[in-house]
N, C-alpha and C positions, 0 to 999 in steps of 0.2 A: 855622561855616557863614558863607558869604558874607552881608554886611549887603546890604539892598536897594540902597544906593547903589553899592557896589562891584560887585554883580551887574548893576545896571542899567547902569553905566558901560560893563562889558564888553559887555554885550548890545547897548547903543546903538552902540558901536565896531564890532562885527562886522556889525550891520545896516547901518551906513553904509558900511563897507568893501564889503559885498555889492552895495549900491545903486550905488556909483561904479565897480563892475567891478574893484576890488582884490582881492576874495575871490570865486571862482566860487561858485555855489550850493552845491556839494557840499563845498567847503573851509569856507564859512561854517556849514553844518550841523555838520561836524566840530568847528570851534572852539567852537560853542554847547555841543556835548555835553562837550568837554573842560573847559570852564568850569563846566558844572553837575555833572557826574558826577565829575570828578577834582581839580580845583582846590579846590573848596568844602570837601569833607571834611577836607582836611589843613591848613587855615589856622588859625593862632593868632588869638586875639582881636585883637591889634595889627594883624596882616596884614588881617584881615576887616574893619577899621574904617577903612583908609586905603590909597588906590590908590598913593601914594608908598611906603608901607611894603611893600605888596604887590610892587612893582616892585624895591624895593631887595633883597628876599628872594627874587627869583625863581630864583635858582640853589638855594637851600635848599629852596624848595617843590617844585621839579622832583625834586630828590633824595629828599624824602620821599614823593613820590608813586611813584617807581620802586623805593624800598626797602620800600613798604608791602606786607606780606605777603599780604594780600588780592588785590592787584594782581599780585604775582608769581605766585600759584597760578592765577589767572584767566587770564592772558595768556601768549603765547609771548614769547620774547626779542624776535622782530621786532615784536610788537605794542607791546611796552613801548618799543622805540626809536621806533617810529611816534609813539606818544604823547608821548614826551619831546620830539621834534620839534615837535609841534603845539603843546605847551604853551610851550616856549622861543620859538616864532614868534609865538605870540598875545601874550604878555607883552613880547616885543621890538618888535613892531609897534605895540602900544598905547603903550609908552614913547616910540617915535620919532614916531608919527603920531596918537595918541589924545588927547593932553593938550590941544591947542589947535585950534580950528576951521581956523586958517591952515594947520597942519601936515597936517590931514586933507585940505584942499583941494589942498595941493600934492602929496599922495602920488600918485604914478603907479607902480603895480607891473607889472612886465612878466610876463604870464601864462606859465606854462610849457607848452610845446608838447609833447603827448604823441604819440609815434609810433604811428600806425596804419597798417595795411597800405595803406589808400588815399593817405596822405600819402606813404609810401615810393614807391608806384607813381607818384605825380605827381612826385616827385623824380626817379625813375629815367627817367620820359618826358622830362623836362627836359634830363637829362644825355644820353640817347640821341639827342635831336634835335638837340643841340649838336654832337655829333661821333660817328662810328661807334665807333672803338675806338682809344684812344691808349695801350694797354699794360694791364699787370696790375692796376694801381691803379684805373684807370677801369673794367675789367671788374668788379673787385670790388665798386664802387660799384652796378652794375646788378643785383647779387644781393640776395636776401632775407636778411636777418639775422633769425634766430629764436632768441629766448631761452627756455630751458625750465627753469623752477625746479625743481630737484632736492631741495634741502633749504632751511631757512631762510636758510642762509649761503653757499649754493652754487647756481650755475646752470650749464646747458650752452648753448653758443652754436654754432648752425649757420648757415653761410654757404652758401646754395643758389641755384642759377640758376632764373630764373622759369619756364624751359621744361624742368624737370626730368623726365627720362624714366623709365619704369618700371625699366629696367636700372640706371640710375644710382642709383634710389632704393634698390634691392636691394643695391648696392654699399655705401651708406651704412649700411643696416640690418645687414648682414653685419659691417662694421666695428664698429658700436656693440655688437652682440652678442658680439664678441670681447673687448670691454673688461669685460665683467661679471666681477666676483669673486664666485665661488661660495663660500658659507659652509657 
């Protein structure tokens, strides 16, 4: 079990990272959950007694969490990969930025920009207002890129014009229907 000092150091680090904007609120919540539910149960006594030991053994800790039978039975491969990344990120961020107040004060994390339909439309509007059409590359930029998850490790990507007609949609549907493998 994490000792109060190790647990409180991680909690204070996550809270400060959230307060400074280095972790968005959802990321901070995920990191708190990872620290509490995943890291804590697999630590040895020496790891739970010292942040330095915990950080030195971070790769082994991640391995133990991912090899834990309960976790493998409970989560999909994608969830295990996500949690592995969260654990590694939390421990790495703490190692780089959480040890001293100066390192924390100097930390400026660039937030990841998530593509939303609205952001894509803004980008397309900017492209269209700059020039009408300069060839196929620019006409592709004005199209919607839609990713459809099929399986945990596979997705389909559609590139569609913003003014897709019903006839064009039927053509796409007919093509996709022809790709189906009957079992």
